[in-house]
C-alpha positions in Angstrom: 5.7 -40.4 12.9 5.5 -36.6 12.4 4.0 -35.4 9.2 7.3 -34.0 7.9 9.1 -37.2 8.7 6.4 -39.2 6.8 6.9 -37.0 3.8 10.6 -37.6 3.7 10.4 -41.3 4.6 7.9 -41.9 1.8 10.2 -40.0 -0.7 7.8 -37.0 -0.9 9.2 -34.8 -3.7 8.3 -31.8 -5.8 10.3 -33.1 -8.7 7.6 -32.5 -11.3 6.8 -29.1 -10.0 10.5 -27.9 -10.2 11.3 -29.7 -13.4 12.5 -26.6 -15.2 15.7 -25.9 -17.2 16.6 -23.1 -14.8 16.6 -25.4 -11.7 18.3 -28.2 -13.6 21.1 -25.8 -14.6 21.5 -24.6 -11.0 21.7 -28.2 -9.8 24.2 -29.2 -12.5 26.5 -26.2 -11.6 26.2 -27.0 -7.9 27.1 -30.7 -8.6 30.2 -29.6 -10.6 31.3 -27.4 -7.7 30.6 -30.0 -5.0 27.9 -28.0 -3.4 24.4 -28.9 -2.1 21.9 -26.4 -3.6 18.4 -25.9 -2.3 15.4 -24.0 -3.5 14.1 -22.5 -0.3 11.6 -20.1 1.3 8.7 -18.3 -0.4 9.0 -20.0 -3.8 8.5 -23.4 -2.2 5.6 -22.2 -0.1 3.8 -20.6 -3.1 4.5 -23.7 -5.2 2.6 -25.8 -2.7 -0.2 -23.2 -2.4 -0.5 -23.0 -6.2 0.3 -19.3 -6.1 2.6 -17.4 -8.5 5.8 -16.2 -6.9 8.4 -13.7 -8.1 10.9 -14.6 -5.4 13.4 -17.4 -6.2 15.8 -18.0 -3.3 18.6 -20.5 -3.7 20.6 -21.6 -0.7 24.0 -23.3 -1.1 25.7 -25.3 1.6 29.0 -23.5 1.0 29.8 -20.4 -1.1 26.5 -19.0 -2.4 28.2 -16.2 -4.3 30.5 -18.6 -6.2 27.4 -20.7 -7.1 25.6 -17.5 -8.4 28.6 -16.6 -10.6 28.8 -20.2 -11.9 25.1 -20.3 -12.7 25.2 -16.9 -14.5 28.0 -18.2 -16.7 26.1 -21.4 -17.5 22.8 -19.8 -18.4 22.2 -19.1 -22.0 21.0 -15.5 -22.6 21.7 -12.3 -20.9 22.3 -12.4 -17.2 23.4 -9.8 -14.7 25.1 -10.6 -11.4 25.1 -8.2 -8.5 27.2 -9.3 -5.6 26.7 -8.2 -2.0 29.9 -9.5 -0.3 29.1 -7.8 3.1 26.0 -9.9 3.2 27.3 -13.0 1.5 24.6 -12.9 -1.1 24.4 -12.4 -4.9 21.5 -11.6 -7.2 21.2 -13.0 -10.7 18.9 -11.2 -13.1 17.7 -13.6 -15.8 14.8 -13.3 -18.1 13.0 -10.8 -15.9 13.5 -13.0 -12.9 15.5 -12.2 -9.8 17.3 -15.2 -8.3 18.9 -14.6 -5.0 21.8 -16.9 -3.9 23.0 -17.2 -0.3 25.3 -19.6 1.5 23.8 -21.7 4.4 24.3 -19.8 7.6 23.4 -19.6 11.2 22.8 -16.3 13.0 23.1 -14.7 16.4 21.7 -11.4 17.4 22.5 -8.5 19.7 19.8 -6.8 21.7 20.2 -3.4 20.1 20.2 -4.5 16.5 18.2 -6.7 14.1 21.3 -7.2 12.0 22.7 -10.7 12.8 26.2 -11.9 13.4 26.5 -14.5 10.6 28.7 -17.6 10.3 28.7 -20.5 7.9 26.1 -23.2 8.7 24.4 -26.4 7.6 21.0 -26.8 5.9 19.5 -27.4 9.3 21.1 -24.2 10.7 19.7 -22.2 7.8 16.2 -23.6 8.1 16.2 -22.9 11.9 16.9 -19.2 11.2 13.9 -18.8 8.9 11.0 -16.7 10.1 8.1 -19.1 9.8 7.6 -22.8 9.2 5.9 -22.2 5.9 9.0 -20.4 4.7 11.5 -23.0 6.0 10.8 -25.7 3.5 13.6 -26.6 1.1 13.7 -28.6 -2.2 17.0 -30.2 -3.4 18.3 -29.2 -6.9 21.2 -31.7 -6.9 20.9 -34.6 -9.4 20.9 -37.4 -6.8 17.9 -36.1 -4.9 16.4 -33.6 -7.3 13.0 -32.4 -6.1 13.3 -33.9 -2.6 11.4 -31.8 0.0 13.0 -31.3 3.4 10.4 -29.9 5.9 11.8 -30.2 9.4 9.1 -28.0 11.1 6.0 -29.3 9.4 5.5 -26.4 7.0 3.2 -28.5 4.8 1.0 -29.2 7.8 0.8 -25.5 8.6 -0.1 -24.8 5.0 -2.9 -27.3 5.4 -4.0 -25.8 8.7 -3.5 -22.3 7.3 -1.4 -21.2 10.3 1.5 -18.8 10.7 4.0 -20.3 13.2 7.7 -19.8 14.0 10.1 -22.7 13.6 11.7 -22.1 17.0 10.6 -20.2 20.2 8.6 -17.2 19.0 9.9 -15.0 21.7 13.5 -15.5 20.5 12.4 -15.3 16.9 10.7 -11.9 17.4 13.2 -10.5 19.9 16.1 -11.3 17.5 14.4 -9.7 14.5 11.3 -7.7 15.4 10.5 -7.1 11.7 9.3 -10.7 11.7 6.3 -9.5 13.8 5.1 -7.3 10.9 5.9 -10.1 8.5 3.7 -12.5 10.5 0.8 -10.1 10.2 1.5 -9.5 6.6 1.6 -13.2 5.6 -1.6 -13.8 7.6 -3.3 -11.0 5.7 -2.0 -11.9 2.2 -2.7 -15.6 2.6 -5.8 -15.2 4.8 -4.1 -17.5 7.4 -4.5 -17.5 11.1 -1.5 -16.6 13.4 -1.2 -19.3 16.0 -2.1 -18.3 19.6 1.5 -18.9 20.8 2.9 -16.7 18.0 0.3 -14.0 18.5 1.0 -13.8 22.3 4.7 -13.6 21.6 4.2 -10.6 19.3 2.3 -8.9 22.0 5.1 -9.6 24.5 7.8 -8.3 22.2 5.9 -5.4 20.6 8.2 -2.8 22.0 11.1 -4.3 20.1 9.6 -2.8 16.9 11.4 0.4 17.9 14.7 -0.9 16.6 13.3 -1.5 13.1 13.7 1.3 10.5 10.6 3.2 9.5 11.3 2.2 5.9 11.1 -1.5 6.6 7.9 -1.1 8.7 6.3 0.9 5.9 7.3 -1.7 3.4 5.4 -4.4 5.3 2.5 -2.0 6.0 2.2 -1.4 2.2 1.9 -5.1 1.6 -0.9 -5.3 4.1 -2.6 -2.3 2.6 -2.4 -3.9 -0.9 -3.8 -7.2 0.2 -7.3 -8.4 -0.8 -8.7 -7.8 2.7 -6.4 -5.2 4.5 -8.6 -5.1 7.6 -7.3 -8.5 8.6 -3.8 -7.1 9.1 -4.9 -4.0 10.9 -7.0 -5.9 13.3 -4.0 -8.2 14.1 -1.7 -5.2 14.5 -4.3 -3.7 16.9 -4.8 -6.9 18.8 -1.0 -7.3 19.4 -0.5 -3.7 20.4 1.8 -3.0 17.4 -0.6 -0.6 15.8 -0.4 1.8 18.7 3.3 1.9 18.3 3.5 2.4 14.5 0.3 4.2 13.7 -1.2 5.8 16.9 -3.5 8.2 14.9 -5.4 5.2 13.5 -5.9 3.7 17.0 -7.4 7.0 18.2 -10.3 6.5 15.8 -11.4 3.6 18.0 -14.4 3.8 20.4 -17.9 5.3 20.6 -18.6 8.2 22.8 -22.2 8.7 24.1 -23.9 11.9 25.2 -27.6 11.9 26.2 -27.9 8.4 24.8 -26.6 9.5 21.4 -23.4 7.9 20.0 -21.4 8.1 16.8 -20.1 5.2 14.8 -16.7 3.7 15.6 -14.5 5.3 13.0 -11.7 2.8 13.3 -13.9 -0.1 12.1 -15.6 2.2 9.6 -12.2 3.1 8.1 -11.2 -0.5 7.8 -14.5 -1.3 6.1 -13.9 1.5 3.6 -10.5 0.2 2.9 -11.8 -3.3 2.4 -14.6 -2.0 0.1 -12.2 0.0 -2.0 -9.7 -3.0 -2.4 -11.7 -4.8 -5.2 -11.9 -1.6 -7.2 -8.3 -0.4 -7.1 -4.8 -1.7 -6.3 -3.4 1.8 -6.3 -1.4 2.0 -3.1 -1.9 5.8 -2.6 -5.6 5.6 -3.2 -5.8 3.0 -0.5 -3.7 5.3 1.8 -6.3 8.0 1.2 -9.0 5.5 2.3 -7.0 4.8 5.4 -6.6 8.5 6.2 -9.9 10.0 5.0 -11.3 10.3 8.5 -8.1 10.5 10.5 -9.0 13.9 12.0 -12.4 12.9 13.3 -11.1 12.5 16.9 -9.7 16.0 16.8 -12.9 17.6 15.4 -15.5 15.6 17.3 -18.2 17.7 19.0 -21.6 17.0 20.4 -24.0 19.8 19.3 -27.4 19.9 21.1 -30.1 19.4 18.5 -27.6 18.2 15.9 -25.8 15.3 17.6 -22.2 14.5 16.8 -20.4 16.6 14.3 -16.9 16.4 12.8 -16.8 19.8 11.0 -13.7 20.4 9.1 -12.2 16.9 9.6 -11.2 16.8 6.0 -9.2 20.0 6.3 -7.6 19.1 9.6 -6.9 15.6 8.2 -5.1 17.1 5.2 -2.9 19.1 7.6 -2.1 16.0 9.7 -0.8 13.9 6.7 2.7 15.5 6.3 3.6 14.6 9.9 2.3 11.1 9.5 4.2 10.6 6.2 7.4 12.1 7.7 7.3 9.8 10.8 6.5 6.7 8.8 9.2 7.5 6.2 6.7 7.8 3.3 7.4 10.0 0.3 6.8 13.7 0.9 6.2 14.4 -2.8 3.3 14.3 -5.3 2.1 11.0 -3.8 1.6 12.7 -0.4 -0.1 15.7 -2.2 -2.4 13.2 -4.0 -3.5 11.6 -0.7 -4.0 15.1 0.8 -6.1 16.1 -2.1 -8.4 13.1 -1.9 -8.8 13.5 1.9 -9.6 17.2 1.5 -12.2 16.5 -1.2 -13.7 13.2 0.0 -16.9 14.9 1.4 -17.7 16.8 -1.8 -19.2 14.0 -3.9 -21.1 12.7 -0.9 -22.8 16.1 -0.4 -23.6 16.2 -4.1 -25.2 12.7 -3.8 -27.4 14.0 -0.9 -28.6 17.0 -2.8 -29.9 18.1 -6.2 -26.8 17.9 -8.5 -26.2 21.3 -10.0 -24.0 21.9 -13.0 -22.1 24.6 -11.1 -21.3 22.2 -8.2 -20.1 19.5 -10.6 -17.9 22.0 -12.5 -16.3 23.1 -9.2 -15.6 19.5 -8.2 -14.1 18.7 -11.6 -12.0 21.9 -11.4 -10.6 20.9 -8.0 -10.2 17.2 -8.5 -8.8 17.3 -12.1 -7.5 13.9 -13.3 -8.1 12.4 -9.9 -11.9 12.7 -10.1 -12.4 9.0 -10.9 -10.2 8.0 -7.9 -12.2 10.4 -5.7 -15.5 8.9 -6.8 -14.2 5.4 -6.2 -13.1 6.4 -2.6 -16.5 8.1 -1.9 -18.5 5.1 -3.1 -16.3 2.9 -0.8 -17.1 5.3 2.0 -20.8 4.2 2.1 -20.8 1.7 5.0 -24.4 2.1 6.3 -26.2 -1.1 7.4 -29.4 0.4 6.0 -29.7 -1.3 2.6 -32.2 1.1 1.1 -30.0 4.1 2.2 -27.0 2.5 0.6 -28.9 1.8 -2.6 -30.0 5.4 -2.8 -26.5 6.7 -2.3 -25.2 4.4 -5.1 -27.9 5.6 -7.4 -27.1 9.2 -6.7 -23.5 8.6 -7.2 -24.2 7.2 -10.7 -26.1 10.4 -11.4 -23.1 12.4 -10.2 -20.7 10.3 -12.4 -23.0 10.9 -15.4 -23.1 14.7 -14.8 -19.3 14.7 -14.4 -18.9 13.0 -17.8 -21.4 15.3 -19.5 -20.0 18.6 -18.1 -16.4 17.5 -18.8 -17.2 16.8 -22.4 -19.1 20.0 -22.8 -17.0 22.5 -20.8 -13.6 20.9 -20.6 -13.2 21.8 -16.9 -10.9 18.9 -15.9 -7.4 20.4 -15.6 -8.9 23.8 -16.3 -6.7 26.3 -18.1 -8.1 29.8 -18.4 -9.0 30.9 -22.0 -7.5 34.3 -21.2 -4.0 34.2 -19.7 -2.4 36.7 -17.4 0.1 37.6 -20.1 -2.8 38.5 -22.5 -4.4 40.7 -19.8 -1.2 42.6 -19.1 -0.5 43.1 -22.8 -4.0 44.2 -23.6 -4.1 46.9 -20.8 -0.4 47.6 -20.6 -0.2 46.8 -16.9 2.4 44.9 -14.8 1.7 41.8 -12.7 -0.5 42.8 -9.8 -3.9 42.8 -8.2 -5.9 43.8 -11.2 -4.6 40.8 -13.3 -5.6 38.4 -10.5 -9.1 39.9 -10.1 -9.8 39.6 -13.8 -8.6 36.0 -14.0 -10.6 35.0 -11.0 -13.7 36.7 -12.4 -13.4 34.7 -15.6 -12.8 31.4 -13.7 -15.8 31.9 -11.4 -18.1 32.9 -14.4 -17.0 29.7 -16.2 -17.5 27.5 -13.1 -20.9 29.1 -12.5 -22.0 28.5 -16.1 -22.4 32.2 -16.8 -20.1 32.0 -19.8 -18.6 29.2 -21.8 -15.1 27.9 -21.4 -13.9 29.6 -24.6 -11.8 32.6 -25.6 -14.4 34.9 -27.1 -16.7 34.9 -24.1 -13.8 35.1 -21.6 -12.3 38.0 -23.6 -15.6 39.9 -23.5 -15.8 39.4 -19.7 -12.2 40.5 -19.4 -13.1 43.8 -21.1 -16.2 44.3 -18.9 -14.2 43.6 -15.7 -11.4 45.8 -16.8 -13.7 48.7 -17.3 -15.0 48.3 -13.8 -11.5 48.5 -12.5 -10.8 51.6 -14.6 -8.4 50.0 -17.0 -8.3 50.9 -20.7 -6.9 48.9 -23.6 -3.5 49.8 -25.0 -3.8 51.7 -28.3 -2.2 49.9 -31.2 0.8 51.7 -32.8 
């Protein structure tokens, strides 16, 4: 007897796990309407894995929208129902929970679209259309069989084996809806599961179908991979199946080691993934993780072999900063302050490393604080993750030096207030003092004050800045306005 049949035959249930007033209410409303109601998908999977889940999907054999409206009316407390009639679904918002209701359905697809043709179906039809076996399990909420698990594709067995597998032929599954290829990689990454060989090979065969999926949906799955505990798992799977070349070719170009006269450079693809993995335990900020992913993106474009020096990547931070808008635009990522934040960290990511290699001067630290502003802590976190040497003593030295840099940053920020620097003397004050319009002279004086503060020649205060303004103005042939 198959595992799933044994579970059902032995009366295997999740009754105690789903014994909650919410689920009892849904079952009671469904019974009153003569509908079969099932808790299905990710919530069941996470329940069996002992994971928290924010996704509650209810499938009704019949009218899912009517069930949603009936449940919303029966629940005590504030509820909000949003109906999507074109999709045959409804969303009930209840106590900070989103509960999605849908009628059981079967689907058919056209080659040019991942949007299915939908018709009413049975529980079996609905489970067959699910993406993976671990997401196809259903638990009854009706009174007569409350908590009964229906698992036609051995989802429990795949949870035990930690395997991602499709309920039906994976070639059909992925050709029908190519986004499922990204979802397979994403679930494997989030759950630290293995994608079955048959499923992995089907992704490779159907990879070109990803072209019909919108950039927004691909980016959504990519973000979940990036935000996982070990993002490299997903990127290695994307690379192995050929999907990465199609959705993120710039990252693939980092692969490989070139040799000249027996001298090679590190493989920047695997280095980048290690940096991302090392950053992950220290921050769950999506855009900081994007900065880690893109920090060396321009190394292929700037790679040169210099006799006597070896391999160089001069200016890769600057070139990388310029590459980012095109990458964000193509991948439908926001072209706003989030992109500018990533550009800023990519541009500055070498600076703390240089400081850690040399004697840390106050002037250099002031300039770094001035340019990084409130993002200085994120920049330091990125740079510490960027240490991937296999030389333990070298790594230890870098970390010690980084601690010195962090200490200097704190001391100078407290003393000189350089972070988010605002000049003690404004352009308006300069113009009013000398009776001049906006122009070159104002810029020269402001820049002289800024440079003197950053170099530690004067303090970041008005009296010293004002005195320097008067000195610089005299050099420029400016005289103060006489008071009336």
